[in-house]
C-alpha positions as CSV (number, residue, x, y, z in Angstrom):
1,M,26.1,-14.8,2.3
2,P,23.2,-15.1,0.0
3,D,23.4,-17.4,-3.1
4,T,24.1,-14.7,-5.8
5,T,24.0,-17.3,-8.7
6,T,20.1,-17.7,-8.2
7,G,18.3,-15.4,-10.7
8,F,15.1,-14.2,-12.0
9,G,13.9,-15.5,-15.5
10,F,13.2,-12.1,-16.7
11,R,15.1,-9.0,-17.5
12,R,14.3,-5.3,-17.9
13,A,14.3,-5.6,-21.5
14,D,11.2,-8.2,-21.5
15,F,9.2,-5.1,-20.3
16,P,8.0,-2.1,-22.3
17,Q,10.5,0.7,-22.8
18,G,9.9,3.3,-20.0
19,F,8.4,0.6,-17.4
20,T,9.0,1.6,-14.0
21,F,10.5,-0.7,-11.4
22,G,10.8,0.1,-7.9
23,A,10.6,-0.7,-4.3
24,A,8.2,0.4,-1.5
25,T,8.2,1.0,2.1
26,S,6.2,3.0,4.8
27,A,7.2,5.5,7.2
28,Y,5.8,3.9,10.6
29,Q,7.3,0.5,9.6
30,I,11.1,2.0,8.8
31,E,11.5,5.4,10.1
32,G,11.6,5.2,13.9
33,A,8.6,7.2,15.0
34,R,10.4,8.4,18.3
35,F,12.9,10.6,16.4
36,G,12.6,14.1,14.8
37,G,9.5,15.5,17.0
38,A,7.1,13.3,15.6
39,G,3.9,13.1,17.6
40,P,1.9,9.9,18.8
41,S,-0.1,8.4,16.3
42,H,-2.9,5.8,17.3
43,W,-0.5,2.9,16.2
44,D,1.4,4.0,19.2
45,T,-1.4,3.7,21.4
46,F,-2.6,0.7,19.7
47,A,0.5,-1.2,20.3
48,A,0.6,0.0,23.9
49,T,-2.5,-1.8,24.6
50,P,-1.8,-5.4,25.6
51,G,-2.8,-8.1,23.2
52,N,-2.6,-6.1,20.2
53,T,0.4,-6.5,18.6
54,V,3.2,-9.4,19.1
55,R,5.2,-8.7,22.2
56,A,3.7,-5.2,22.3
57,E,6.2,-4.2,19.5
58,D,5.7,-0.6,17.8
59,G,7.3,1.5,15.4
60,R,9.2,3.7,17.8
61,L,12.8,2.5,16.5
62,A,11.5,0.3,13.5
63,C,14.7,0.3,11.1
64,D,16.1,3.6,12.2
65,H,15.6,4.9,8.6
66,Y,15.3,8.4,10.0
67,H,19.0,8.2,10.7
68,R,20.0,5.6,8.0
69,W,18.3,6.9,4.9
70,P,21.1,7.6,2.6
71,A,22.3,4.2,2.9
72,D,19.0,2.9,2.2
73,L,18.4,4.9,-0.7
74,D,21.9,3.7,-2.1
75,L,20.5,0.0,-1.7
76,V,17.4,1.4,-4.0
77,R,19.7,2.8,-6.5
78,D,22.2,-0.2,-6.5
79,A,19.6,-2.6,-7.0
80,G,19.2,-0.9,-10.4
81,L,15.8,0.5,-9.7
82,D,14.0,3.4,-11.1
83,A,11.9,4.6,-8.5
84,Y,11.4,4.5,-4.6
85,R,7.6,4.5,-3.3
86,F,7.5,5.9,0.5
87,S,5.1,7.4,2.7
88,I,5.0,10.7,4.6
89,S,4.1,10.4,8.4
90,W,1.3,12.8,9.2
91,A,2.3,12.7,13.0
92,R,5.8,13.6,12.1
93,V,4.8,16.6,10.0
94,M,2.1,17.7,12.1
95,P,2.4,16.2,15.6
96,E,-1.2,17.2,16.7
97,G,-2.7,16.6,13.2
98,R,-3.6,20.2,12.9
99,G,-1.9,23.5,13.8
100,T,1.7,24.0,14.1
101,P,3.9,22.1,11.8
102,N,7.0,20.4,12.6
103,A,10.0,22.0,10.9
104,E,12.3,19.1,11.8
105,G,9.7,16.6,10.1
106,L,9.5,18.6,6.9
107,D,13.1,19.1,6.7
108,F,13.6,15.3,7.1
109,Y,11.2,14.9,4.0
110,D,13.1,17.7,2.2
111,R,16.4,15.7,2.6
112,L,15.0,12.5,1.8
113,V,13.2,13.6,-1.5
114,D,16.4,15.5,-2.6
115,G,18.3,12.2,-1.8
116,M,16.1,10.3,-4.0
117,L,16.5,12.6,-7.0
118,A,20.5,12.8,-6.2
119,R,20.6,9.2,-6.8
120,G,18.3,9.2,-9.9
121,L,15.3,7.7,-8.2
122,A,11.7,9.0,-9.0
123,P,10.0,10.0,-5.7
124,W,6.5,8.1,-5.5
125,A,4.6,9.6,-2.5
126,T,2.0,8.4,-0.2
127,L,0.5,10.8,2.0
128,Y,-1.3,8.4,4.6
129,H,0.0,5.0,5.5
130,W,-2.0,4.5,8.6
131,E,-0.4,6.9,11.0
132,L,-3.3,8.9,12.0
133,P,-2.2,11.5,14.9
134,A,-3.4,10.3,18.4
135,A,-4.9,14.0,18.8
136,L,-7.3,13.4,15.8
137,A,-8.0,9.8,17.0
138,D,-9.1,11.3,20.2
139,L,-11.8,13.2,18.2
140,G,-13.1,10.2,16.3
141,G,-10.6,9.8,13.7
142,W,-11.8,8.3,10.6
143,R,-15.7,8.2,12.1
144,N,-15.6,11.9,12.1
145,R,-16.4,13.8,8.8
146,D,-13.9,16.3,9.7
147,V,-10.9,14.1,9.0
148,A,-11.4,14.8,5.3
149,G,-10.7,18.5,6.1
150,W,-8.0,17.8,8.3
151,F,-6.3,15.5,5.9
152,A,-6.9,18.3,3.1
153,D,-4.9,20.9,5.2
154,Y,-2.0,18.2,5.9
155,T,-1.8,17.7,2.2
156,A,-1.8,21.3,1.2
157,L,1.1,21.9,3.7
158,V,3.1,18.8,2.7
159,M,2.8,19.4,-1.2
160,A,3.3,22.9,-1.0
161,R,6.7,22.2,0.4
162,L,7.6,18.9,-1.5
163,G,5.0,18.7,-4.6
164,D,7.6,20.3,-7.0
165,R,9.8,17.5,-6.6
166,I,7.5,14.6,-6.5
167,H,7.1,12.3,-9.5
168,A,3.7,10.8,-8.5
169,T,1.4,10.9,-5.5
170,A,-1.4,9.0,-4.1
171,P,-3.3,10.2,-1.0
172,V,-4.2,7.0,0.8
173,N,-2.6,3.6,0.9
174,E,-5.1,0.7,1.1
175,P,-8.2,2.2,2.1
176,W,-9.9,-1.2,3.1
177,C,-7.1,-1.5,5.5
178,V,-7.8,1.9,6.9
179,A,-11.6,1.2,7.3
180,W,-12.6,-2.2,7.5
181,L,-9.6,-4.2,8.9
182,S,-9.2,-1.6,11.5
183,H,-12.9,-0.5,12.3
184,F,-14.7,-3.9,11.7
185,L,-12.3,-6.7,12.2
186,G,-10.4,-4.7,14.8
187,H,-6.9,-6.2,13.8
188,H,-5.2,-2.6,13.2
189,A,-5.3,0.8,14.9
190,P,-7.7,1.9,16.0
191,G,-8.9,-1.7,16.8
192,L,-12.7,-1.3,16.7
193,R,-15.2,-3.9,15.9
194,D,-18.1,-1.8,15.1
195,I,-20.2,-1.8,11.9
196,R,-21.3,1.9,12.4
197,A,-17.7,2.8,12.9
198,A,-16.6,0.7,9.7
199,A,-19.4,2.0,7.3
200,R,-18.4,5.7,8.4
201,A,-14.4,5.1,8.0
202,M,-15.5,3.1,4.8
203,H,-16.9,6.4,3.2
204,H,-14.7,9.3,5.0
205,V,-11.4,7.7,3.9
206,L,-12.5,8.0,0.5
207,L,-14.1,11.6,0.9
208,A,-10.3,12.5,2.5
209,H,-8.9,11.0,-0.7
210,G,-11.1,13.2,-2.8
211,R,-10.3,16.5,-1.0
212,A,-6.5,15.8,-1.0
213,I,-6.6,15.3,-4.9
214,E,-8.7,18.6,-5.1
215,V,-6.1,20.3,-3.1
216,M,-3.1,19.1,-5.1
217,R,-4.9,19.8,-8.4
218,G,-5.5,23.3,-7.0
219,L,-1.7,23.7,-6.5
220,G,-0.9,22.7,-10.1
221,L,0.4,19.3,-9.3
222,G,-0.1,16.2,-11.6
223,N,0.3,12.5,-11.9
224,L,-2.0,11.8,-9.0
225,G,-3.3,8.3,-8.4
226,A,-5.2,5.9,-6.1
227,V,-3.6,3.1,-4.4
228,M,-6.2,0.4,-3.3
229,N,-5.3,-3.0,-2.0
230,F,-7.1,-6.0,-3.7
231,E,-7.7,-9.6,-2.7
232,Y,-8.8,-12.4,-5.1
233,A,-12.1,-13.7,-3.7
234,L,-13.1,-17.4,-4.6
235,P,-15.8,-19.4,-3.5
236,A,-15.0,-22.3,-1.1
237,D,-17.0,-24.7,-3.0
238,E,-19.5,-25.0,-5.9
239,S,-22.6,-24.1,-3.8
240,A,-24.7,-21.1,-4.7
241,E,-24.3,-20.0,-0.9
242,S,-20.3,-19.9,-1.4
243,E,-20.6,-18.1,-4.8
244,H,-22.7,-15.6,-3.0
245,A,-20.2,-15.3,0.0
246,A,-17.3,-14.6,-2.6
247,R,-19.5,-12.0,-4.3
248,L,-20.0,-10.1,-1.3
249,Y,-16.5,-10.4,-0.1
250,D,-15.3,-8.8,-3.4
251,G,-18.0,-6.0,-2.9
252,I,-16.5,-5.1,0.5
253,Y,-12.9,-5.7,-0.3
254,N,-12.7,-4.3,-3.8
255,R,-15.6,-3.2,-5.3
256,W,-16.5,-0.4,-2.5
257,F,-13.3,1.5,-3.2
258,V,-13.0,0.9,-6.8
259,G,-16.6,1.8,-7.3
260,G,-16.4,5.0,-5.1
261,V,-13.2,6.3,-6.8
262,L,-13.7,5.1,-10.5
263,E,-17.6,5.0,-10.8
264,R,-18.8,7.3,-8.2
265,A,-21.1,4.6,-6.6
266,Y,-20.9,2.1,-4.2
267,P,-22.1,-1.6,-4.9
268,E,-25.7,-2.1,-3.7
269,D,-24.9,-5.6,-2.2
270,V,-22.8,-4.0,0.2
271,L,-24.8,-1.1,0.7
272,E,-27.5,-3.5,2.1
273,G,-25.5,-4.1,5.0
274,L,-23.5,-1.1,5.5
275,G,-26.3,1.4,4.3
276,P,-28.0,2.0,7.6
277,H,-24.9,3.0,9.2
278,M,-23.6,5.2,6.6
279,P,-23.2,9.1,7.5
280,D,-26.3,11.4,6.4
281,G,-25.9,13.0,2.9
282,W,-23.1,10.7,1.9
283,Q,-24.8,10.4,-1.6
284,D,-23.7,14.2,-2.3
285,D,-20.0,13.5,-1.9
286,M,-19.5,10.9,-4.7
287,A,-18.7,13.6,-7.4
288,L,-15.8,14.8,-5.0
289,I,-14.4,11.1,-4.2
290,G,-14.6,10.2,-8.0
291,Q,-12.5,13.1,-9.5
292,D,-10.2,12.4,-12.4
293,L,-7.0,10.4,-11.9
294,D,-3.8,10.0,-13.5
295,W,-3.2,6.4,-12.7
296,I,-4.4,3.7,-10.6
297,G,-2.4,1.5,-8.2
298,I,-2.7,-2.2,-7.3
299,N,-1.4,-3.6,-4.1
300,Y,-1.9,-7.4,-4.3
301,Y,-0.8,-10.2,-2.4
302,T,-3.0,-13.2,-2.2
303,C,-6.5,-14.8,-2.9
304,K,-9.2,-16.0,-0.3
305,R,-11.7,-18.8,-0.1
306,L,-14.9,-17.8,1.0
307,A,-18.3,-19.8,2.6
308,A,-21.6,-18.3,4.2
309,N,-21.8,-18.4,7.9
310,P,-25.2,-18.5,8.5
311,E,-24.8,-18.1,12.1
312,S,-23.1,-14.7,12.0
313,P,-24.6,-11.5,11.4
314,W,-24.2,-9.5,7.9
315,P,-22.1,-10.1,6.0
316,G,-22.0,-13.9,7.2
317,L,-18.7,-14.9,5.8
318,R,-16.2,-17.4,6.8
319,E,-12.8,-18.2,5.4
320,A,-11.8,-21.8,4.1
321,P,-8.3,-22.8,3.7
322,G,-7.3,-23.5,0.2
323,P,-5.0,-25.7,-1.9
324,L,-2.0,-23.5,-2.9
325,P,1.3,-23.0,-1.2
326,T,1.3,-20.2,1.4
327,T,3.6,-17.5,2.7
328,D,4.7,-16.8,6.4
329,M,1.6,-14.7,6.9
330,G,-0.4,-17.8,5.8
331,W,-1.4,-16.3,2.6
332,E,-2.1,-18.4,-0.5
333,I,0.5,-17.6,-3.6
334,C,-1.8,-17.0,-6.5
335,P,-0.5,-15.1,-9.4
336,D,-3.7,-15.7,-11.1
337,G,-5.3,-12.9,-9.0
338,L,-3.0,-10.4,-10.0
339,L,-3.6,-11.0,-13.7
340,H,-7.5,-11.0,-12.9
341,F,-7.4,-7.5,-11.1
342,L,-5.1,-6.0,-14.0
343,T,-7.5,-7.1,-16.6
344,R,-10.6,-6.2,-14.6
345,L,-9.2,-2.6,-14.0
346,K,-8.3,-2.2,-17.7
347,D,-11.9,-3.3,-18.6
348,L,-13.4,-1.0,-15.9
349,T,-11.5,2.0,-17.1
350,S,-11.8,1.1,-21.0
351,G,-7.8,1.0,-20.8
352,R,-7.6,4.9,-20.5
353,L,-5.8,4.9,-17.1
354,P,-2.1,3.7,-16.8
355,I,-2.0,0.9,-14.2
356,V,0.9,0.4,-11.7
357,V,1.5,-2.6,-9.4
358,T,2.5,-0.4,-6.2
359,E,3.0,-3.2,-4.0
360,N,3.6,-7.0,-4.3
361,G,5.8,-9.4,-2.1
362,L,5.7,-12.0,0.2
363,A,6.8,-12.8,3.8
364,A,9.4,-15.5,4.1
365,A,11.6,-16.6,7.1
366,T,14.6,-17.7,5.2
367,P,16.9,-14.8,6.0
368,L,19.4,-14.5,3.0
369,E,18.9,-17.2,0.5
370,D,15.2,-16.4,-0.1
371,R,14.5,-18.5,-3.2
372,E,10.8,-18.6,-1.8
373,R,10.8,-14.4,-2.7
374,I,12.7,-15.0,-6.2
375,A,9.9,-17.6,-7.0
376,Y,7.1,-15.4,-5.7
377,L,8.4,-12.2,-7.5
378,E,8.7,-14.0,-10.9
379,A,5.4,-15.9,-10.7
380,H,3.8,-12.5,-10.4
381,L,6.1,-10.6,-12.8
382,G,4.9,-13.1,-15.3
383,A,1.5,-12.5,-14.6
384,A,2.3,-9.0,-15.3
385,R,3.8,-9.7,-18.5
386,Q,0.8,-11.6,-19.7
387,A,-1.3,-8.7,-18.8
388,I,0.8,-6.5,-20.9
389,A,0.6,-8.9,-23.8
390,E,-3.1,-8.7,-23.5
391,G,-3.3,-5.0,-23.8
392,V,-3.4,-3.8,-20.2
393,P,-1.7,-0.5,-19.9
394,L,0.7,-1.4,-17.1
395,A,3.2,1.1,-16.3
396,G,5.1,0.0,-13.6
397,Y,5.9,-2.5,-10.7
398,F,6.8,-1.9,-7.0
399,I,8.3,-4.7,-4.8
400,W,7.1,-4.6,-1.0
401,S,9.5,-3.9,0.6
402,L,12.9,-2.9,0.6
403,L,13.9,-3.5,3.8
404,D,12.4,-6.1,6.7
405,N,10.4,-3.9,9.0
406,Y,7.6,-3.6,11.5
407,E,4.8,-5.7,10.2
408,W,2.1,-3.7,12.2
409,A,0.3,-6.4,14.6
410,F,2.9,-8.9,13.6
411,G,5.7,-7.1,15.2
412,Y,8.7,-7.9,13.6
413,E,8.5,-11.1,12.9
414,K,7.3,-11.1,9.2
415,R,10.0,-10.4,6.9
416,F,9.1,-8.9,3.4
417,G,12.4,-7.4,2.6
418,L,14.6,-7.4,-0.1
419,V,17.4,-6.4,2.3
420,H,17.5,-8.4,5.7
421,V,17.5,-6.1,8.7
422,D,19.2,-7.6,12.1
423,F,16.7,-5.9,14.6
424,E,19.4,-6.0,17.3
425,T,22.1,-4.2,15.4
426,L,20.1,-2.6,12.5
427,E,22.6,-3.8,10.1
428,R,21.4,-4.3,6.6
429,T,22.3,-7.2,4.3
430,P,20.9,-7.6,0.7
431,K,19.3,-11.1,0.2
432,A,19.7,-13.5,-2.7
433,S,16.4,-11.7,-4.3
434,W,18.0,-8.2,-4.0
435,H,21.2,-9.8,-6.1
436,A,18.8,-11.3,-8.8
437,L,17.0,-8.2,-9.0
438,R,20.2,-6.2,-9.6
439,R,21.1,-8.5,-12.5
440,A,17.6,-8.4,-14.0
441,M,17.7,-4.6,-13.8
442,E,20.7,-4.4,-15.9
443,R,20.1,-2.1,-19.0
444,E,21.1,-3.7,-22.3
445,P,23.8,-1.7,-24.3
446,V,22.3,0.4,-26.6
447,T,23.2,-0.5,-30.2
448,A,24.5,2.3,-32.8
449,Q,21.0,1.9,-34.6
450,E,19.2,2.6,-31.5
451,A,21.2,5.3,-30.4
452,R,20.4,7.3,-33.8
């Protein structure tokens, strides 16, 4: 059993009134893609290709959340959290990506959203967390400009059904992963290493975001945001070459997507490399991409040390090891980076947009007495509190993740969950971090004066 005497050094009362605490998951990582009439996604085909994922593991079963969702939502409620951030599987709702919807899939999300509301949890929906229907991948996927229209149609279908009960919605989770990680580095589906494919995906994923926002505004929906992942780029040494490398990495990873969505412009230093490969007329799309939002989401995990690699074509970067302790992913634990991005976004938006930490967490192998997770979360929530004290309009914080789950190309080896999952029996066991969080989330008694 976990050591439930270990706790966090903060309480809910240390944060502003109305601050949202939640946990996050994604559909392919927990639901079980083989259930409920879901069509194949490009992750199924990616995982079926030798060498792409650990032991060729995929998300066909995952955590079987498709059948076990009531108990999983009980875990969110019983931890004292306010909200649950989940994603909707495009391949479950529209098995071919277009055309006839899957009634069983829509019914599942109906039950799931109603289950959240019945437990007093605010539903935070993500419309795309990397599950492109395989039929659309056959048509070029994110390289094909038509993907923005396909995504708009999918958004209209889903939000016409669920939008009246969704508290907050973001179209796309982590566009850098959708585009660069998957089309330039080749680590995620579709597993391409092609600069032209990457440039087009980098633009089309933001065009799809813009079209989805447009559709949801047309349906009269509000509380719409964008969720982007950020990585703190640091020079590997004090040389001018490393400074330049870190700046360029920041441009590709961070400034490209923030620039498109919040400033309607891409960074010039990144366009030097990607410009020749961009789709014709991309400049005409920037107003659509940069529509007004109601909040901005930060997914933050780590920093990266960069140096120049003159032997390599553009961008000519190499990663260097750093001095900080690392997680099971090999990622340095750097809460200063979270403070950096919270402050940066506040300055970029002149403080006009609420900011939400939509993902933050670590992979740790210790199954139940997970002191590393408690220390990590406490350090990053400390950075969040400092940001609030410095005037950042931080409105919420979501822990990744509720459950140990399918960690994409790493299979089932990396455990990010507050709750341990035995992948043989699928039994759930709350870890020490879940118990510590439950105590921290306890609400202070309301005094008679406050009640008045």
